[in-house]
C-alpha positions, 0 to 999 in steps of 0.5 A: 098148367098150360102147355108150352107155346110151340109156334111163333104166333103164340108168343106175339104180344102187344098191338098188331099192325094189320095190312088188309088184303086190298092194300098194296105197299111199295117201298121200305117198311120199318117198325116194332111189334107184330105185323100181319101182311095180307095184301101185296108188298113190293119192297123190303122191311126190317121189323123188330118183332114178328112179321107174318105174311098171311095166306094170299099175301104176296111179298116181292123183295127182302123180308126181315124180322125178329121172327117171320111166319110165311103163309103167302108167297115171297119172291125174295129173301127171308131173314129172321134174327130168331125163328122162321116158320113156313106154313103149308101154304107158304112159298119162298122164291129165294133164300131163307135164314134164321137161328131156327127154321120150321117148314110145314109139309106142303111148303115150297122153298126154291132157294138156300136154307140156312140155319145159323144154329147149325141144326137141321130145319124142323119139318112139321105136319100142320094140325091146327086150323088158322 
């Protein structure tokens, strides 16, 4: 029997769209499926799927997705229709909203945190590599 999947990234399925570290995108992004942004985005997105801002990635503007993982820096608001997870390297300079919110030790949130389920945000210690 396999252990239950706790993290958002463990549930992602289908082909993933990767944006390379050397890429800079300016504008609005809409799409479906998992996305991993390693570069810089200036704008907003609304993704029907998991959006990951990798460590070293930068986002200026609003970031919206079904589930959102932040390991880079967001200068704007983060809104998830379901879950938000902020990794130890994550930094959000704006508000954070989701049905459930998990914040790792070391993460920085400089704004309001709203958990729509009414529960407190979950705090966790990162034990996995990568």
